[in-house]
ZADO-1210 file (C-alpha; in nm, 4 decimals, padded with zeros to 6 digits):
<atoms>
<atom x="02.2476" y="00.7885" z="00.3053" code="MET" pos="1"/>
<atom x="02.0742" y="00.7280" z="-00.0037" code="ARG" pos="2"/>
<atom x="02.3323" y="00.5178" z="-00.1273" code="GLY" pos="3"/>
<atom x="02.2668" y="00.2548" z="00.1306" code="THR" pos="4"/>
<atom x="01.9210" y="00.2578" z="00.1348" code="LEU" pos="5"/>
<atom x="01.7241" y="00.0011" z="-00.1287" code="ALA" pos="6"/>
<atom x="01.3562" y="00.0517" z="-00.2013" code="ALA" pos="7"/>
<atom x="01.1302" y="-00.2222" z="-00.1665" code="VAL" pos="8"/>
<atom x="00.7608" y="-00.2091" z="-00.2886" code="VAL" pos="9"/>
<atom x="00.5025" y="-00.4425" z="-00.0846" code="PHE" pos="10"/>
<atom x="00.1291" y="-00.4756" z="-00.1155" code="ALA" pos="11"/>
<atom x="-00.0966" y="-00.3316" z="00.1786" code="LEU" pos="12"/>
<atom x="00.0809" y="-00.3552" z="00.4850" code="ALA" pos="13"/>
<atom x="00.4370" y="-00.4276" z="00.6816" code="TRP" pos="14"/>
<atom x="00.5224" y="-00.7495" z="00.7597" code="GLN" pos="15"/>
<atom x="00.6378" y="-00.8331" z="01.1017" code="ALA" pos="16"/>
<atom x="00.9293" y="-01.0379" z="01.0789" code="ALA" pos="17"/>
<atom x="00.8564" y="-01.3564" z="01.2754" code="GLY" pos="18"/>
<atom x="00.9166" y="-01.7151" z="01.2639" code="ALA" pos="19"/>
<atom x="00.9280" y="-01.8595" z="00.9343" code="PHE" pos="20"/>
<atom x="00.6697" y="-02.1371" z="00.8356" code="ALA" pos="21"/>
<atom x="00.6675" y="-02.3159" z="00.4908" code="GLN" pos="22"/>
<atom x="00.4150" y="-02.1283" z="00.2381" code="PRO" pos="23"/>
<atom x="00.0659" y="-02.2871" z="00.1609" code="VAL" pos="24"/>
<atom x="00.0446" y="-02.4174" z="-00.2231" code="SER" pos="25"/>
<atom x="-00.1193" y="-02.1095" z="-00.4572" code="THR" pos="26"/>
<atom x="-00.4554" y="-02.3243" z="-00.4735" code="GLY" pos="27"/>
<atom x="-00.4608" y="-02.3176" z="-00.0950" code="GLU" pos="28"/>
<atom x="-00.4516" y="-01.9397" z="-00.0560" code="VAL" pos="29"/>
<atom x="-00.8276" y="-01.8815" z="-00.1064" code="MET" pos="30"/>
<atom x="-00.9574" y="-02.2244" z="00.0168" code="THR" pos="31"/>
<atom x="-01.2565" y="-02.1683" z="00.2170" code="MET" pos="32"/>
<atom x="-01.2806" y="-02.4002" z="00.5363" code="PRO" pos="33"/>
<atom x="-01.6174" y="-02.5833" z="00.5567" code="THR" pos="34"/>
<atom x="-01.6931" y="-02.4244" z="00.8534" code="GLY" pos="35"/>
<atom x="-01.6819" y="-02.0929" z="00.6779" code="LEU" pos="36"/>
<atom x="-01.8781" y="-02.2219" z="00.4099" code="ARG" pos="37"/>
<atom x="-02.1542" y="-02.3500" z="00.6153" code="GLU" pos="38"/>
<atom x="-02.2054" y="-02.0143" z="00.8323" code="ARG" pos="39"/>
<atom x="-02.2121" y="-01.8082" z="00.5226" code="LEU" pos="40"/>
<atom x="-02.4988" y="-02.0222" z="00.3662" code="HIS" pos="41"/>
<atom x="-02.6580" y="-02.0374" z="00.7143" code="ARG" pos="42"/>
<atom x="-02.6481" y="-01.6779" z="00.8415" code="GLU" pos="43"/>
<atom x="-02.6099" y="-01.5016" z="00.4937" code="VAL" pos="44"/>
<atom x="-02.7832" y="-01.7034" z="00.2271" code="LEU" pos="45"/>
<atom x="-03.0492" y="-01.8799" z="00.3872" code="TYR" pos="46"/>
<atom x="-03.3198" y="-01.7591" z="00.2077" code="ASP" pos="47"/>
<atom x="-03.1734" y="-01.6252" z="-00.1173" code="ASP" pos="48"/>
<atom x="-03.1614" y="-01.3156" z="-00.1260" code="PRO" pos="49"/>
<atom x="-03.1541" y="-01.0205" z="-00.3988" code="ALA" pos="50"/>
<atom x="-02.7827" y="-00.9564" z="-00.4976" code="PRO" pos="51"/>
<atom x="-02.8115" y="-00.6065" z="-00.3048" code="HIS" pos="52"/>
<atom x="-02.9073" y="-00.7496" z="-00.0085" code="GLU" pos="53"/>
<atom x="-02.6886" y="-01.0108" z="-00.0413" code="ARG" pos="54"/>
<atom x="-02.4105" y="-00.7470" z="-00.0422" code="LEU" pos="55"/>
<atom x="-02.5197" y="-00.5698" z="00.2470" code="GLU" pos="56"/>
<atom x="-02.5391" y="-00.8916" z="00.4267" code="ARG" pos="57"/>
<atom x="-02.2302" y="-00.9929" z="00.3543" code="LEU" pos="58"/>
<atom x="-02.0597" y="-00.6727" z="00.5238" code="GLY" pos="59"/>
<atom x="-02.2432" y="-00.7074" z="00.8134" code="VAL" pos="60"/>
<atom x="-02.1171" y="-01.0694" z="00.8300" code="PHE" pos="61"/>
<atom x="-01.7557" y="-00.9723" z="00.7806" code="MET" pos="62"/>
<atom x="-01.7411" y="-00.7662" z="01.0791" code="PHE" pos="63"/>
<atom x="-02.0702" y="-00.7480" z="01.2774" code="ALA" pos="64"/>
<atom x="-01.9793" y="-00.9334" z="01.6362" code="SER" pos="65"/>
<atom x="-02.2287" y="-01.2234" z="01.5934" code="GLU" pos="66"/>
<atom x="-02.0828" y="-01.3013" z="01.2563" code="GLY" pos="67"/>
<atom x="-01.6956" y="-01.3652" z="01.1845" code="LEU" pos="68"/>
<atom x="-01.6068" y="-00.9918" z="01.4067" code="GLY" pos="69"/>
<atom x="-01.2880" y="-00.9492" z="01.1412" code="MET" pos="70"/>
<atom x="-01.0319" y="-00.7205" z="01.2823" code="THR" pos="71"/>
<atom x="-00.7773" y="-00.5072" z="01.1007" code="TYR" pos="72"/>
<atom x="-00.4402" y="-00.6042" z="01.1714" code="VAL" pos="73"/>
<atom x="-00.1624" y="-00.4501" z="00.9737" code="GLU" pos="74"/>
<atom x="00.0700" y="-00.7311" z="00.9942" code="THR" pos="75"/>
<atom x="-00.2124" y="-00.9890" z="00.9551" code="ALA" pos="76"/>
<atom x="-00.0976" y="-01.1483" z="00.6055" code="ASN" pos="77"/>
<atom x="-00.3086" y="-01.4636" z="00.5896" code="LEU" pos="78"/>
<atom x="-00.4460" y="-01.7118" z="00.3625" code="THR" pos="79"/>
<atom x="-00.8141" y="-01.7237" z="00.3863" code="VAL" pos="80"/>
<atom x="-00.8486" y="-02.0069" z="00.6121" code="ALA" pos="81"/>
<atom x="-00.5750" y="-01.8456" z="00.8339" code="GLN" pos="82"/>
<atom x="-00.7875" y="-01.5446" z="00.8448" code="ALA" pos="83"/>
<atom x="-01.1251" y="-01.7345" z="00.9680" code="TYR" pos="84"/>
<atom x="-00.9027" y="-01.8923" z="01.2534" code="GLU" pos="85"/>
<atom x="-00.8043" y="-01.5681" z="01.3360" code="ALA" pos="86"/>
<atom x="-01.0416" y="-01.3087" z="01.2656" code="ARG" pos="87"/>
<atom x="-00.7879" y="-01.0969" z="01.1713" code="THR" pos="88"/>
<atom x="-00.6820" y="-00.9723" z="00.8119" code="ALA" pos="89"/>
<atom x="-00.4805" y="-00.6549" z="00.6783" code="ASN" pos="90"/>
<atom x="-00.5838" y="-00.5263" z="00.3686" code="CYS" pos="91"/>
<atom x="-00.4719" y="-00.8007" z="00.1106" code="LEU" pos="92"/>
<atom x="-00.6138" y="-01.0915" z="00.3190" code="THR" pos="93"/>
<atom x="-00.9229" y="-00.8855" z="00.3712" code="PHE" pos="94"/>
<atom x="-00.9641" y="-00.8464" z="-00.0113" code="THR" pos="95"/>
<atom x="-00.9123" y="-01.2513" z="-00.0382" code="LEU" pos="96"/>
<atom x="-01.1457" y="-01.3433" z="00.1977" code="LEU" pos="97"/>
<atom x="-01.3930" y="-01.1131" z="00.0809" code="PHE" pos="98"/>
<atom x="-01.3424" y="-01.1929" z="-00.2689" code="LEU" pos="99"/>
<atom x="-01.4064" y="-01.6052" z="-00.1772" code="ALA" pos="100"/>
<atom x="-01.7189" y="-01.5264" z="00.0231" code="LEU" pos="101"/>
<atom x="-01.8314" y="-01.3281" z="-00.2923" code="ALA" pos="102"/>
<atom x="-01.7624" y="-01.5734" z="-00.5277" code="LYS" pos="103"/>
<atom x="-01.9414" y="-01.8359" z="-00.3173" code="GLU" pos="104"/>
<atom x="-02.2698" y="-01.6218" z="-00.2576" code="ALA" pos="105"/>
<atom x="-02.2738" y="-01.5914" z="-00.6526" code="GLY" pos="106"/>
<atom x="-02.1668" y="-01.1926" z="-00.6219" code="LEU" pos="107"/>
<atom x="-01.9518" y="-01.0296" z="-00.9293" code="GLU" pos="108"/>
<atom x="-01.6430" y="-00.9242" z="-00.7592" code="ALA" pos="109"/>
<atom x="-01.2794" y="-00.8485" z="-00.8901" code="THR" pos="110"/>
<atom x="-00.9930" y="-00.7505" z="-00.7350" code="PRO" pos="111"/>
<atom x="-00.8285" y="-00.3742" z="-00.7623" code="GLN" pos="112"/>
<atom x="-00.5089" y="-00.2226" z="-00.7142" code="GLU" pos="113"/>
<atom x="-00.4111" y="00.1006" z="-00.6422" code="ILE" pos="114"/>
<atom x="-00.0322" y="00.1185" z="-00.7601" code="GLU" pos="115"/>
<atom x="00.1011" y="00.3767" z="-00.5037" code="GLN" pos="116"/>
<atom x="-00.0275" y="00.5376" z="-00.1980" code="ILE" pos="117"/>
<atom x="00.1890" y="00.7409" z="00.0402" code="LEU" pos="118"/>
<atom x="00.2827" y="00.4579" z="00.2810" code="GLY" pos="119"/>
<atom x="00.6199" y="00.3885" z="00.3900" code="PHE" pos="120"/>
<atom x="00.8571" y="00.2534" z="00.6625" code="ARG" pos="121"/>
<atom x="01.2436" y="00.2944" z="00.6823" code="GLN" pos="122"/>
<atom x="01.4219" y="00.0123" z="00.8798" code="ALA" pos="123"/>
<atom x="01.7764" y="-00.1420" z="00.8668" code="ASP" pos="124"/>
<atom x="01.8683" y="00.0363" z="00.5294" code="GLY" pos="125"/>
<atom x="01.5642" y="-00.0561" z="00.3661" code="THR" pos="126"/>
<atom x="01.2774" y="00.1653" z="00.2475" code="LEU" pos="127"/>
<atom x="00.9660" y="-00.0061" z="00.2296" code="TYR" pos="128"/>
<atom x="00.7153" y="00.1500" z="00.0064" code="LEU" pos="129"/>
<atom x="00.3467" y="00.0128" z="-00.0253" code="SER" pos="130"/>
<atom x="00.0736" y="-00.0202" z="-00.2564" code="ASN" pos="131"/>
<atom x="-00.2971" y="-00.0921" z="-00.2258" code="HIS" pos="132"/>
<atom x="-00.5796" y="-00.3488" z="-00.3199" code="VAL" pos="133"/>
<atom x="-00.9410" y="-00.3662" z="-00.2690" code="ASN" pos="134"/>
<atom x="-01.2442" y="-00.5469" z="-00.4134" code="ALA" pos="135"/>
<atom x="-01.4900" y="-00.4117" z="-00.7029" code="SER" pos="136"/>
<atom x="-01.8462" y="-00.5529" z="-00.7079" code="VAL" pos="137"/>
<atom x="-02.0792" y="-00.5204" z="-00.9679" code="ARG" pos="138"/>
<atom x="-02.4797" y="-00.5502" z="-00.8440" code="VAL" pos="139"/>
<atom x="-02.6774" y="-00.5045" z="-01.1918" code="GLY" pos="140"/>
<atom x="-02.5565" y="-00.1330" z="-01.3619" code="SER" pos="141"/>
<atom x="-02.3920" y="-00.0444" z="-01.0528" code="ARG" pos="142"/>
<atom x="-02.0593" y="-00.1128" z="-00.9033" code="ARG" pos="143"/>
<atom x="-01.9264" y="-00.0509" z="-00.5596" code="TYR" pos="144"/>
<atom x="-01.5952" y="-00.0797" z="-00.3996" code="THR" pos="145"/>
<atom x="-01.5132" y="-00.2654" z="-00.0763" code="VAL" pos="146"/>
<atom x="-01.2161" y="-00.1500" z="00.0620" code="ASP" pos="147"/>
<atom x="-01.1309" y="-00.2253" z="00.4684" code="VAL" pos="148"/>
<atom x="-00.9033" y="00.1200" z="00.4541" code="ALA" pos="149"/>
<atom x="-01.0157" y="00.3279" z="00.1954" code="GLY" pos="150"/>
<atom x="-01.0447" y="00.6223" z="00.4270" code="ASP" pos="151"/>
<atom x="-00.7190" y="00.6006" z="00.5901" code="GLN" pos="152"/>
<atom x="-00.5025" y="00.6241" z="00.2607" code="ILE" pos="153"/>
<atom x="-00.4035" y="00.8638" z="00.0249" code="ILE" pos="154"/>
<atom x="-00.3806" y="00.6994" z="-00.3192" code="GLN" pos="155"/>
<atom x="-00.1843" y="00.8812" z="-00.6359" code="ARG" pos="156"/>
<atom x="-00.3613" y="00.6839" z="-00.8883" code="ASP" pos="157"/>
<atom x="-00.7508" y="00.5491" z="-00.9507" code="ARG" pos="158"/>
<atom x="-00.7658" y="00.1437" z="-00.8854" code="PRO" pos="159"/>
<atom x="-00.7013" y="-00.0757" z="-01.1422" code="LYS" pos="160"/>
<atom x="-00.8936" y="-00.4066" z="-01.1909" code="PRO" pos="161"/>
<atom x="-00.6066" y="-00.7036" z="-01.1494" code="ILE" pos="162"/>
<atom x="-00.6389" y="-01.0782" z="-01.1959" code="THR" pos="163"/>
<atom x="-00.6925" y="-01.3028" z="-00.8806" code="THR" pos="164"/>
<atom x="-00.3211" y="-01.4297" z="-00.9814" code="THR" pos="165"/>
<atom x="-00.1515" y="-01.1194" z="-00.9229" code="ARG" pos="166"/>
<atom x="-00.3464" y="-01.0702" z="-00.5860" code="LEU" pos="167"/>
<atom x="-00.2281" y="-01.4397" z="-00.4707" code="ILE" pos="168"/>
<atom x="00.0954" y="-01.3355" z="-00.6027" code="ALA" pos="169"/>
<atom x="00.1052" y="-01.0161" z="-00.4034" code="HIS" pos="170"/>
<atom x="00.0713" y="-01.2714" z="-00.0804" code="TYR" pos="171"/>
<atom x="00.3751" y="-01.4710" z="-00.1328" code="TYR" pos="172"/>
<atom x="00.5403" y="-01.1140" z="-00.2291" code="ASN" pos="173"/>
<atom x="00.4635" y="-00.9786" z="00.1020" code="ASN" pos="174"/>
<atom x="00.5657" y="-01.3107" z="00.3003" code="LEU" pos="175"/>
<atom x="00.9045" y="-01.2354" z="00.0982" code="ALA" pos="176"/>
<atom x="00.9385" y="-00.8599" z="00.2006" code="VAL" pos="177"/>
<atom x="00.8882" y="-01.0113" z="00.5818" code="GLU" pos="178"/>
<atom x="01.1499" y="-01.2678" z="00.5291" code="ARG" pos="179"/>
<atom x="01.3811" y="-00.9746" z="00.3863" code="LEU" pos="180"/>
<atom x="01.3350" y="-00.7811" z="00.6829" code="ALA" pos="181"/>
<atom x="01.4210" y="-01.0884" z="00.9070" code="ALA" pos="182"/>
<atom x="01.7560" y="-01.1045" z="00.6807" code="GLY" pos="183"/>
<atom x="01.6247" y="-01.4556" z="00.5478" code="ASP" pos="184"/>
<atom x="01.7361" y="-01.3893" z="00.1825" code="TYR" pos="185"/>
<atom x="01.7045" y="-01.7941" z="00.0774" code="PRO" pos="186"/>
<atom x="01.3400" y="-01.7849" z="00.1934" code="ALA" pos="187"/>
<atom x="01.2834" y="-01.4477" z="00.0575" code="ALA" pos="188"/>
<atom x="01.4067" y="-01.5196" z="-00.2831" code="SER" pos="189"/>
<atom x="01.2126" y="-01.8618" z="-00.2837" code="SER" pos="190"/>
<atom x="00.8868" y="-01.6740" z="-00.2006" code="LEU" pos="191"/>
<atom x="00.9563" y="-01.3879" z="-00.4766" code="LEU" pos="192"/>
<atom x="01.0053" y="-01.6923" z="-00.7130" code="ASP" pos="193"/>
<atom x="00.6671" y="-01.7957" z="-00.6261" code="MET" pos="194"/>
<atom x="00.5010" y="-01.4404" z="-00.6839" code="ALA" pos="195"/>
<atom x="00.7162" y="-01.4317" z="-01.0317" code="ILE" pos="196"/>
<atom x="00.6227" y="-01.7383" z="-01.1433" code="GLY" pos="197"/>
<atom x="00.2618" y="-01.6445" z="-01.0988" code="LEU" pos="198"/>
<atom x="00.2924" y="-01.3026" z="-01.2495" code="ASP" pos="199"/>
<atom x="00.6384" y="-01.2520" z="-01.4247" code="PRO" pos="200"/>
<atom x="00.5170" y="-00.9295" z="-01.5739" code="ALA" pos="201"/>
<atom x="00.5014" y="-00.7208" z="-01.2504" code="TYR" pos="202"/>
<atom x="00.8133" y="-00.4900" z="-01.2435" code="ALA" pos="203"/>
<atom x="00.7572" y="-00.4620" z="-00.8284" code="GLY" pos="204"/>
<atom x="00.8450" y="-00.8418" z="-00.8094" code="TYR" pos="205"/>
<atom x="01.1525" y="-00.8056" z="-00.9898" code="TRP" pos="206"/>
<atom x="01.2994" y="-00.5115" z="-00.8075" code="SER" pos="207"/>
<atom x="01.2304" y="-00.6886" z="-00.4937" code="ASN" pos="208"/>
<atom x="01.4132" y="-00.9966" z="-00.6205" code="ALA" pos="209"/>
<atom x="01.6989" y="-00.7341" z="-00.7028" code="GLY" pos="210"/>
<atom x="01.7022" y="-00.5957" z="-00.3148" code="VAL" pos="211"/>
<atom x="01.7071" y="-00.9784" z="-00.1941" code="VAL" pos="212"/>
<atom x="01.9869" y="-01.0912" z="-00.4471" code="HIS" pos="213"/>
<atom x="02.2240" y="-00.7934" z="-00.3503" code="THR" pos="214"/>
<atom x="02.1605" y="-00.7782" z="00.0213" code="ARG" pos="215"/>
<atom x="02.2189" y="-01.1861" z="-00.0201" code="GLY" pos="216"/>
<atom x="02.5623" y="-01.1252" z="-00.1514" code="GLY" pos="217"/>
<atom x="02.4641" y="-01.1655" z="-00.5492" code="ASP" pos="218"/>
<atom x="02.4830" y="-00.8084" z="-00.6550" code="PRO" pos="219"/>
<atom x="02.5218" y="-00.9173" z="-01.0194" code="GLU" pos="220"/>
<atom x="02.1954" y="-01.0987" z="-01.0170" code="THR" pos="221"/>
<atom x="02.0210" y="-00.8138" z="-00.8323" code="GLY" pos="222"/>
<atom x="02.1244" y="-00.5477" z="-01.1270" code="ARG" pos="223"/>
<atom x="01.9979" y="-00.8204" z="-01.3538" code="ASN" pos="224"/>
<atom x="01.6444" y="-00.8019" z="-01.1832" code="ASP" pos="225"/>
<atom x="01.6638" y="-00.4456" z="-01.1195" code="TYR" pos="226"/>
<atom x="01.6957" y="-00.4154" z="-01.5029" code="ARG" pos="227"/>
<atom x="01.4673" y="-00.6318" z="-01.5566" code="GLN" pos="228"/>
<atom x="01.1837" y="-00.4419" z="-01.3759" code="ALA" pos="229"/>
<atom x="01.2974" y="-00.1181" z="-01.6012" code="LEU" pos="230"/>
<atom x="01.2393" y="-00.3416" z="-01.8966" code="ALA" pos="231"/>
<atom x="00.8837" y="-00.4005" z="-01.7599" code="LEU" pos="232"/>
<atom x="00.8064" y="-00.0796" z="-01.6561" code="ASP" pos="233"/>
<atom x="01.0764" y="00.2441" z="-01.7348" code="PRO" pos="234"/>
<atom x="00.9579" y="00.4457" z="-01.4848" code="ASP" pos="235"/>
<atom x="00.9761" y="00.2024" z="-01.1882" code="ASN" pos="236"/>
<atom x="01.1077" y="00.4362" z="-00.9292" code="THR" pos="237"/>
<atom x="01.2297" y="00.1740" z="-00.7191" code="ASN" pos="238"/>
<atom x="01.4225" y="-00.0134" z="-00.9368" code="ALA" pos="239"/>
<atom x="01.5961" y="00.3225" z="-01.0248" code="LEU" pos="240"/>
<atom x="01.6367" y="00.4218" z="-00.6725" code="PHE" pos="241"/>
<atom x="01.8222" y="00.0807" z="-00.6142" code="ASN" pos="242"/>
<atom x="02.0242" y="00.0713" z="-00.9129" code="LEU" pos="243"/>
<atom x="02.1500" y="00.4212" z="-00.8622" code="ALA" pos="244"/>
<atom x="02.2633" y="00.3186" z="-00.5007" code="GLY" pos="245"/>
<atom x="02.4539" y="00.0322" z="-00.6523" code="LEU" pos="246"/>
<atom x="02.6237" y="00.1880" z="-00.9177" code="ALA" pos="247"/>
<atom x="02.7407" y="00.4261" z="-00.6210" code="ALA" pos="248"/>
<atom x="02.8427" y="00.1345" z="-00.4308" code="ARG" pos="249"/>
<atom x="03.0737" y="00.0145" z="-00.7166" code="THR" pos="250"/>
<atom x="03.2219" y="00.3530" z="-00.7993" code="GLY" pos="251"/>
<atom x="03.0629" y="00.4069" z="-01.1467" code="ASP" pos="252"/>
<atom x="02.9696" y="00.7732" z="-01.0712" code="ARG" pos="253"/>
<atom x="02.8171" y="00.8166" z="-01.4376" code="ALA" pos="254"/>
<atom x="02.6242" y="00.5533" z="-01.4272" code="LEU" pos="255"/>
<atom x="02.4853" y="00.6395" z="-01.0747" code="GLU" pos="256"/>
<atom x="02.4121" y="01.0106" z="-01.2095" code="ALA" pos="257"/>
<atom x="02.2179" y="00.8742" z="-01.5252" code="GLU" pos="258"/>
<atom x="01.9652" y="00.6857" z="-01.2865" code="TYR" pos="259"/>
<atom x="01.9549" y="00.9602" z="-01.0316" code="ARG" pos="260"/>
<atom x="01.8669" y="01.2215" z="-01.2918" code="LYS" pos="261"/>
<atom x="01.6012" y="00.9768" z="-01.4618" code="ARG" pos="262"/>
<atom x="01.4624" y="00.9569" z="-01.0975" code="LEU" pos="263"/>
<atom x="01.4720" y="01.3379" z="-01.0178" code="ALA" pos="264"/>
<atom x="01.2435" y="01.3826" z="-01.3301" code="LYS" pos="265"/>
<atom x="00.9828" y="01.1471" z="-01.2409" code="LEU" pos="266"/>
<atom x="01.0068" y="01.2877" z="-00.8744" code="GLU" pos="267"/>
<atom x="00.9503" y="01.6361" z="-00.9930" code="ARG" pos="268"/>
<atom x="00.5894" y="01.5737" z="-01.0468" code="ASN" pos="269"/>
<atom x="00.5061" y="01.3440" z="-00.7869" code="ASP" pos="270"/>
<atom x="00.3072" y="01.4953" z="-00.5018" code="PRO" pos="271"/>
<atom x="00.4025" y="01.2182" z="-00.2804" code="PHE" pos="272"/>
<atom x="00.7837" y="01.2410" z="-00.3207" code="HIS" pos="273"/>
<atom x="00.7240" y="01.6469" z="-00.2250" code="ALA" pos="274"/>
<atom x="00.5087" y="01.5316" z="00.0970" code="PHE" pos="275"/>
<atom x="00.7567" y="01.3116" z="00.2052" code="VAL" pos="276"/>
<atom x="01.0623" y="01.5709" z="00.1327" code="GLN" pos="277"/>
<atom x="00.8057" y="01.8346" z="00.3192" code="ALA" pos="278"/>
<atom x="00.7845" y="01.5954" z="00.6180" code="LEU" pos="279"/>
<atom x="01.1472" y="01.5085" z="00.6465" code="THR" pos="280"/>
<atom x="01.2467" y="01.8869" z="00.6662" code="ALA" pos="281"/>
<atom x="00.9541" y="01.9479" z="00.9237" code="GLU" pos="282"/>
<atom x="01.1033" y="01.6288" z="01.1507" code="ASN" pos="283"/>
<atom x="01.4397" y="01.8292" z="01.1076" code="ALA" pos="284"/>
<atom x="01.2844" y="02.1412" z="01.2296" code="GLY" pos="285"/>
<atom x="01.3568" y="02.3332" z="00.8505" code="ASP" pos="286"/>
<atom x="01.0199" y="02.4408" z="00.8569" code="LEU" pos="287"/>
<atom x="01.0990" y="02.7113" z="00.5407" code="ALA" pos="288"/>
<atom x="01.1888" y="02.3857" z="00.3332" code="ARG" pos="289"/>
<atom x="00.8787" y="02.1959" z="00.4811" code="ALA" pos="290"/>
<atom x="00.6430" y="02.4497" z="00.3802" code="THR" pos="291"/>
<atom x="00.8261" y="02.4669" z="00.0286" code="ARG" pos="292"/>
<atom x="00.7628" y="02.1242" z="-00.0385" code="PHE" pos="293"/>
<atom x="00.4062" y="02.1304" z="00.1259" code="TYR" pos="294"/>
<atom x="00.3206" y="02.4027" z="-00.1370" code="ARG" pos="295"/>
<atom x="00.4566" y="02.1701" z="-00.3918" code="ARG" pos="296"/>
<atom x="00.2689" y="01.8744" z="-00.2822" code="ALA" pos="297"/>
<atom x="-00.0584" y="02.0755" z="-00.2740" code="VAL" pos="298"/>
<atom x="-00.0013" y="02.2433" z="-00.5983" code="ASP" pos="299"/>
<atom x="00.0493" y="01.8895" z="-00.7668" code="LEU" pos="300"/>
<atom x="-00.3025" y="01.7430" z="-00.5643" code="ARG" pos="301"/>
<atom x="-00.4777" y="02.0567" z="-00.5091" code="PRO" pos="302"/>
<atom x="-00.7543" y="01.8456" z="-00.3988" code="GLN" pos="303"/>
<atom x="-00.6169" y="01.6259" z="-00.1355" code="GLU" pos="304"/>
<atom x="-00.7330" y="01.7715" z="00.2092" code="HIS" pos="305"/>
<atom x="-00.4521" y="01.6252" z="00.4294" code="ARG" pos="306"/>
<atom x="-00.1809" y="01.7828" z="00.2413" code="PHE" pos="307"/>
<atom x="-00.3361" y="02.1461" z="00.3159" code="HIS" pos="308"/>
<atom x="-00.3935" y="02.0301" z="00.6425" code="SER" pos="309"/>
<atom x="-00.0055" y="01.9663" z="00.6776" code="ALA" pos="310"/>
<atom x="00.1033" y="02.2862" z="00.5269" code="LEU" pos="311"/>
<atom x="-00.1150" y="02.4674" z="00.8186" code="ALA" pos="312"/>
<atom x="00.0716" y="02.2816" z="01.0613" code="ASN" pos="313"/>
<atom x="00.3886" y="02.3899" z="00.9478" code="ALA" pos="314"/>
<atom x="00.2480" y="02.7356" z="00.9182" code="TYR" pos="315"/>
<atom x="00.1576" y="02.7250" z="01.2209" code="LEU" pos="316"/>
<atom x="00.4748" y="02.6249" z="01.3577" code="LYS" pos="317"/>
<atom x="00.6567" y="02.8855" z="01.2145" code="ALA" pos="318"/>
<atom x="00.4197" y="03.1407" z="01.3818" code="GLY" pos="319"/>
<atom x="00.2279" y="03.2070" z="01.0425" code="LYS" pos="320"/>
<atom x="-00.1176" y="03.2039" z="01.2232" code="THR" pos="321"/>
<atom x="-00.2966" y="03.3902" z="00.9258" code="GLY" pos="322"/>
<atom x="-00.1806" y="03.1110" z="00.6541" code="LEU" pos="323"/>
<atom x="-00.2392" y="02.8395" z="00.8646" code="ALA" pos="324"/>
<atom x="-00.5958" y="02.9349" z="00.8898" code="ILE" pos="325"/>
<atom x="-00.6309" y="02.9822" z="00.5215" code="ARG" pos="326"/>
<atom x="-00.4689" y="02.5898" z="00.4326" code="SER" pos="327"/>
<atom x="-00.6867" y="02.4837" z="00.7011" code="LEU" pos="328"/>
<atom x="-00.9792" y="02.6394" z="00.5640" code="ALA" pos="329"/>
<atom x="-00.9234" y="02.4696" z="00.2401" code="ARG" pos="330"/>
<atom x="-00.8727" y="02.1344" z="00.3972" code="ALA" pos="331"/>
<atom x="-01.1812" y="02.1675" z="00.5651" code="GLN" pos="332"/>
<atom x="-01.3706" y="02.2513" z="00.2436" code="ALA" pos="333"/>
<atom x="-01.2292" y="01.9791" z="00.0634" code="LEU" pos="334"/>
<atom x="-01.3540" y="01.7282" z="00.3592" code="SER" pos="335"/>
<atom x="-01.6470" y="01.5823" z="00.4552" code="ASN" pos="336"/>
<atom x="-01.8045" y="01.3632" z="00.8123" code="GLY" pos="337"/>
<atom x="-01.5644" y="01.3618" z="01.1082" code="ASP" pos="338"/>
<atom x="-01.3040" y="01.5023" z="00.9274" code="THR" pos="339"/>
<atom x="-01.4858" y="01.8034" z="00.8065" code="HIS" pos="340"/>
<atom x="-01.6026" y="01.8334" z="01.1951" code="ALA" pos="341"/>
<atom x="-01.2359" y="01.8170" z="01.3365" code="ALA" pos="342"/>
<atom x="-01.0760" y="02.0733" z="01.1007" code="TYR" pos="343"/>
<atom x="-01.3970" y="02.3026" z="01.1892" code="SER" pos="344"/>
<atom x="-01.2923" y="02.2573" z="01.5449" code="GLU" pos="345"/>
<atom x="-00.9506" y="02.3308" z="01.4831" code="ARG" pos="346"/>
<atom x="-01.0355" y="02.6310" z="01.2764" code="LEU" pos="347"/>
<atom x="-01.2704" y="02.8070" z="01.5412" code="ASP" pos="348"/>
<atom x="-00.9684" y="02.7651" z="01.8273" code="ALA" pos="349"/>
<atom x="-00.6915" y="02.9217" z="01.5606" code="LEU" pos="350"/>
<atom x="-00.9731" y="03.2241" z="01.4786" code="ARG" pos="351"/>
<atom x="-01.0008" y="03.2513" z="01.8804" code="ALA" pos="352"/>
<atom x="-00.6880" y="03.3248" z="01.9307" code="ARG" pos="353"/>
</atoms>
């Protein structure tokens, strides 16, 4: 099965494959409509509030029903103007919108990227992996993170500042992934050309271009794209995965083995890989293998409460209630808020058995 898959990285959300419309120019992605600008000044900036108050009001303005009433929709990969009209946004669009509003409000805000989060989908022989962006705001000596989905993701790395140019390039990359899912390879290739033109040093775009070219019947160009991704990032697992699959399809077993070896070395120390392997085993009913990989994920990322909770579920399915209670108690100790309360309720139920 691995040889038939292609790995694609996309920013922030799965894109539903619908009708294709020509994308706006790069200068229009973050253009603020006149109506939105007028509302911002009338409802947020009317009395020239201090920066902290400005930031608080901006948050209320974006989400309150009397403001914009923005709603999170995973497939809403939109420009700022489209988001204002639709009142919907995914993580990428939300960040674009917030940055545009923050700039108009005179706040010092910059985009950030988390290069890998635990999120993936598989469809039609393609494995879709995701990264994540949010915004950082400096007010005086303090820095705040503005993230519409921060409590819903498991991240491997800390966020890193990126340029607004890369953020806009992610927008075109997401549109390209949408066209890839629809089988519209010429449009996907054109959109990736736009992303690469904006930020040619981003390995993920090259790897995605490799998938598009390979699927579109040009494996040689696809191979060159993957190699360019590796030249920019030698540890790019998507490019390694795709090159291994391409070598397998062309019968080059030695080259396939080389790429598989490099990939396996990276995966051994990747808690996300261990977690995905555990989920796959659990779904197949192999609880012994599932618990083994969940424990590996816990060993590699001991502070992630959701890994401990997943291990507890596997133990419970295997009839190991004592071990389940121990893992769930650890998950509870690492959590807070509503999640902590939910773990407490589950623990009480287990201990009452």
